[in-house]
LONUDO-296818 format. One line per field, with one value per residue (C-alpha): residue number from 1; chain; z, x, y. Coordinates in steps of 0.1 Angstrom, whole numbers, plus 5000, padded with zeros to 4 digits. Example, Ala and Ser with C-alpha at 12.3 -4.5 7.8 and 13.67 -1.06 7.14 Angstrom:
REM LONUDO-296818
n	1; 2
chain	A; A
w	5078; 5071
u	5123; 5137
v	4955; 4989
***
This chain:
REM LONUDO-296818
n	1; 2; 3; 4; 5; 6; 7; 8; 9; 10; 11; 12; 13; 14; 15; 16; 17; 18; 19; 20; 21; 22; 23; 24; 25; 26; 27; 28; 29; 30; 31; 32; 33; 34; 35; 36; 37; 38; 39; 40; 41; 42; 43; 44; 45; 46; 47; 48; 49; 50; 51; 52; 53; 54; 55; 56; 57; 58; 59; 60; 61; 62; 63; 64; 65; 66; 67; 68; 69; 70; 71; 72; 73; 74; 75; 76; 77; 78; 79; 80; 81; 82; 83; 84; 85; 86; 87; 88; 89; 90; 91; 92; 93; 94; 95; 96; 97; 98; 99; 100; 101; 102; 103; 104; 105; 106; 107; 108; 109; 110; 111; 112; 113; 114; 115; 116; 117; 118; 119; 120; 121; 122; 123; 124; 125; 126; 127; 128; 129; 130; 131; 132; 133; 134; 135; 136; 137; 138; 139; 140; 141; 142; 143; 144; 145; 146; 147; 148; 149; 150; 151; 152; 153; 154; 155; 156; 157; 158; 159; 160; 161; 162; 163; 164; 165; 166; 167; 168; 169; 170; 171; 172; 173; 174; 175; 176; 177; 178; 179; 180; 181; 182; 183; 184; 185; 186; 187; 188; 189; 190; 191; 192; 193; 194; 195; 196; 197; 198; 199; 200; 201; 202; 203; 204; 205; 206; 207; 208; 209; 210; 211; 212; 213; 214; 215; 216; 217; 218; 219; 220; 221; 222; 223; 224; 225; 226; 227; 228; 229; 230; 231; 232; 233; 234; 235; 236; 237; 238; 239; 240; 241; 242; 243; 244; 245; 246; 247; 248; 249; 250; 251; 252; 253; 254; 255; 256; 257; 258
chain	A; A; A; A; A; A; A; A; A; A; A; A; A; A; A; A; A; A; A; A; A; A; A; A; A; A; A; A; A; A; A; A; A; A; A; A; A; A; A; A; A; A; A; A; A; A; A; A; A; A; A; A; A; A; A; A; A; A; A; A; A; A; A; A; A; A; A; A; A; A; A; A; A; A; A; A; A; A; A; A; A; A; A; A; A; A; A; A; A; A; A; A; A; A; A; A; A; A; A; A; A; A; A; A; A; A; A; A; A; A; A; A; A; A; A; A; A; A; A; A; A; A; A; A; A; A; A; A; A; A; A; A; A; A; A; A; A; A; A; A; A; A; A; A; A; A; A; A; A; A; A; A; A; A; A; A; A; A; A; A; A; A; A; A; A; A; A; A; A; A; A; A; A; A; A; A; A; A; A; A; A; A; A; A; A; A; A; A; A; A; A; A; A; A; A; A; A; A; A; A; A; A; A; A; A; A; A; A; A; A; A; A; A; A; A; A; A; A; A; A; A; A; A; A; A; A; A; A; A; A; A; A; A; A; A; A; A; A; A; A; A; A; A; A; A; A; A; A; A; A; A; A; A; A; A; A; A; A
w	5333; 5299; 5298; 5292; 5259; 5278; 5310; 5329; 5350; 5373; 5376; 5394; 5374; 5382; 5363; 5362; 5350; 5322; 5312; 5309; 5286; 5265; 5261; 5256; 5287; 5315; 5349; 5367; 5404; 5432; 5452; 5484; 5472; 5470; 5493; 5509; 5531; 5527; 5489; 5475; 5511; 5515; 5542; 5542; 5552; 5572; 5569; 5564; 5528; 5520; 5501; 5472; 5471; 5470; 5442; 5422; 5426; 5416; 5384; 5375; 5379; 5357; 5330; 5326; 5318; 5285; 5279; 5285; 5317; 5328; 5327; 5344; 5372; 5377; 5380; 5406; 5425; 5428; 5438; 5465; 5492; 5472; 5461; 5488; 5463; 5450; 5485; 5491; 5460; 5472; 5506; 5489; 5468; 5499; 5519; 5492; 5494; 5531; 5534; 5518; 5543; 5545; 5545; 5513; 5498; 5507; 5493; 5461; 5459; 5464; 5440; 5413; 5391; 5385; 5385; 5367; 5380; 5361; 5366; 5346; 5355; 5344; 5363; 5399; 5423; 5449; 5424; 5412; 5448; 5458; 5427; 5407; 5435; 5444; 5408; 5398; 5377; 5347; 5337; 5309; 5287; 5271; 5244; 5258; 5224; 5221; 5239; 5268; 5280; 5263; 5290; 5319; 5349; 5370; 5407; 5430; 5462; 5492; 5529; 5539; 5531; 5506; 5519; 5500; 5508; 5503; 5474; 5456; 5459; 5446; 5416; 5404; 5376; 5380; 5418; 5416; 5394; 5419; 5447; 5429; 5420; 5455; 5476; 5506; 5498; 5509; 5477; 5454; 5443; 5423; 5398; 5392; 5365; 5365; 5340; 5349; 5339; 5348; 5358; 5387; 5391; 5353; 5324; 5294; 5260; 5244; 5209; 5207; 5196; 5230; 5246; 5231; 5254; 5283; 5307; 5328; 5363; 5373; 5391; 5366; 5361; 5326; 5322; 5328; 5303; 5277; 5285; 5279; 5248; 5234; 5244; 5225; 5194; 5163; 5182; 5179; 5216; 5222; 5250; 5273; 5306; 5334; 5349; 5380; 5372; 5383; 5409; 5414; 5425; 5391; 5368; 5333; 5304; 5277; 5248; 5256; 5234; 5236
u	5577; 5560; 5526; 5499; 5480; 5447; 5437; 5404; 5380; 5355; 5322; 5289; 5257; 5249; 5236; 5271; 5288; 5261; 5263; 5301; 5298; 5271; 5291; 5325; 5339; 5362; 5361; 5391; 5387; 5405; 5429; 5412; 5381; 5398; 5387; 5422; 5431; 5468; 5466; 5492; 5505; 5538; 5560; 5587; 5622; 5631; 5669; 5685; 5692; 5729; 5747; 5752; 5715; 5706; 5731; 5716; 5681; 5693; 5709; 5677; 5658; 5683; 5678; 5642; 5651; 5660; 5698; 5700; 5679; 5698; 5732; 5718; 5701; 5731; 5754; 5732; 5726; 5762; 5772; 5744; 5769; 5777; 5741; 5714; 5685; 5701; 5706; 5668; 5662; 5685; 5668; 5634; 5646; 5659; 5628; 5607; 5627; 5627; 5589; 5579; 5559; 5540; 5508; 5517; 5526; 5491; 5474; 5494; 5484; 5447; 5445; 5469; 5454; 5426; 5433; 5417; 5425; 5427; 5438; 5458; 5433; 5397; 5390; 5400; 5371; 5382; 5380; 5346; 5334; 5349; 5344; 5317; 5291; 5295; 5299; 5266; 5284; 5306; 5343; 5355; 5385; 5406; 5433; 5465; 5479; 5454; 5452; 5450; 5458; 5492; 5505; 5494; 5518; 5521; 5513; 5542; 5533; 5555; 5557; 5566; 5553; 5576; 5597; 5606; 5631; 5623; 5649; 5633; 5599; 5612; 5630; 5613; 5586; 5579; 5574; 5536; 5533; 5555; 5532; 5501; 5514; 5523; 5501; 5505; 5517; 5484; 5468; 5492; 5466; 5449; 5478; 5469; 5478; 5468; 5464; 5462; 5443; 5450; 5413; 5399; 5363; 5358; 5352; 5374; 5360; 5377; 5374; 5349; 5377; 5394; 5367; 5374; 5352; 5328; 5326; 5295; 5299; 5285; 5256; 5249; 5212; 5201; 5182; 5214; 5233; 5206; 5207; 5245; 5242; 5217; 5240; 5269; 5249; 5269; 5302; 5333; 5330; 5327; 5306; 5315; 5302; 5319; 5306; 5317; 5341; 5332; 5356; 5377; 5375; 5382; 5360; 5354; 5349; 5323; 5310; 5278; 5248; 5214
v	8195; 8192; 8206; 8179; 8182; 8185; 8202; 8196; 8216; 8199; 8218; 8214; 8218; 8255; 8285; 8301; 8269; 8263; 8300; 8297; 8267; 8284; 8316; 8299; 8316; 8306; 8324; 8340; 8342; 8361; 8338; 8350; 8331; 8298; 8269; 8266; 8296; 8286; 8287; 8312; 8318; 8334; 8350; 8376; 8370; 8401; 8397; 8432; 8442; 8442; 8470; 8445; 8438; 8475; 8480; 8451; 8465; 8499; 8485; 8467; 8499; 8518; 8492; 8502; 8539; 8555; 8557; 8595; 8593; 8563; 8580; 8611; 8592; 8570; 8599; 8617; 8585; 8575; 8610; 8612; 8622; 8654; 8662; 8666; 8661; 8629; 8617; 8621; 8600; 8574; 8572; 8570; 8541; 8523; 8531; 8515; 8483; 8482; 8489; 8457; 8437; 8404; 8424; 8442; 8408; 8395; 8426; 8422; 8386; 8394; 8423; 8417; 8390; 8366; 8329; 8299; 8264; 8232; 8196; 8171; 8144; 8138; 8106; 8114; 8103; 8129; 8157; 8146; 8145; 8179; 8200; 8184; 8181; 8145; 8132; 8149; 8176; 8175; 8180; 8202; 8192; 8220; 8219; 8234; 8242; 8271; 8305; 8310; 8275; 8274; 8298; 8276; 8273; 8241; 8243; 8233; 8215; 8221; 8211; 8247; 8282; 8298; 8327; 8358; 8386; 8423; 8426; 8396; 8412; 8445; 8431; 8400; 8403; 8366; 8366; 8369; 8338; 8319; 8331; 8320; 8285; 8272; 8250; 8227; 8192; 8176; 8189; 8172; 8147; 8175; 8178; 8214; 8239; 8276; 8304; 8341; 8372; 8408; 8411; 8391; 8380; 8383; 8360; 8354; 8343; 8313; 8298; 8269; 8247; 8250; 8229; 8195; 8174; 8173; 8143; 8136; 8121; 8088; 8105; 8133; 8137; 8126; 8159; 8179; 8157; 8165; 8202; 8203; 8183; 8208; 8237; 8222; 8211; 8220; 8226; 8204; 8193; 8156; 8141; 8112; 8098; 8080; 8047; 8028; 8000; 7965; 7951; 7982; 8018; 8031; 8052; 8040; 8064; 8057; 8078; 8096; 8089; 8105
***
């Protein structure tokens, strides 16, 4: 799926949210802090690892070594039956693969990275109610052609918890991203995208040009609108406000004027 040109983040009016706007920062949270306990859930398929899978994993590990080390390690590994020390190394490698557990996957998910969540939509009434304090907050608009939004990954919505095998955990460098971009199908209305940081519970400074617009909710306090307008004075960020449509359940967007 093609990444949208803009991504949005709904916010309540809070000291933290205002500080992030003032400092040009976005916040990366730990997945365990998300409001959905099933978010990023996974389970381990405990099917036995076949000889072919062990060999594929071994070949992947060899590819990471220098050529001289690769040939030496390969020779000893393949001749493990003749070399007691190599046999121990082979057993350690297999023990590592076999030791992967659901609990270790959960620990990896919690500790590995920080996640920042965004939506394709700026006018979803449910999102305004859930994430922008009953339409009293605001919504940030970001340009996805700029760093770090250009690396955003789309969330996939499923009816079942994804299952991973021990070999896939041991060999896949992209497995963590997959784990962090799966949610239950009931959340599909959010149309979510995510970006990642190696450090969780931490801010990331972005260029002012990344924040292209801010949208005020239909119930945002006029004083809060004025405060944000003052914070953004002199920046390229445009300001808009939503109003209730007449005769429908839609939200209408209008330019904000002081």
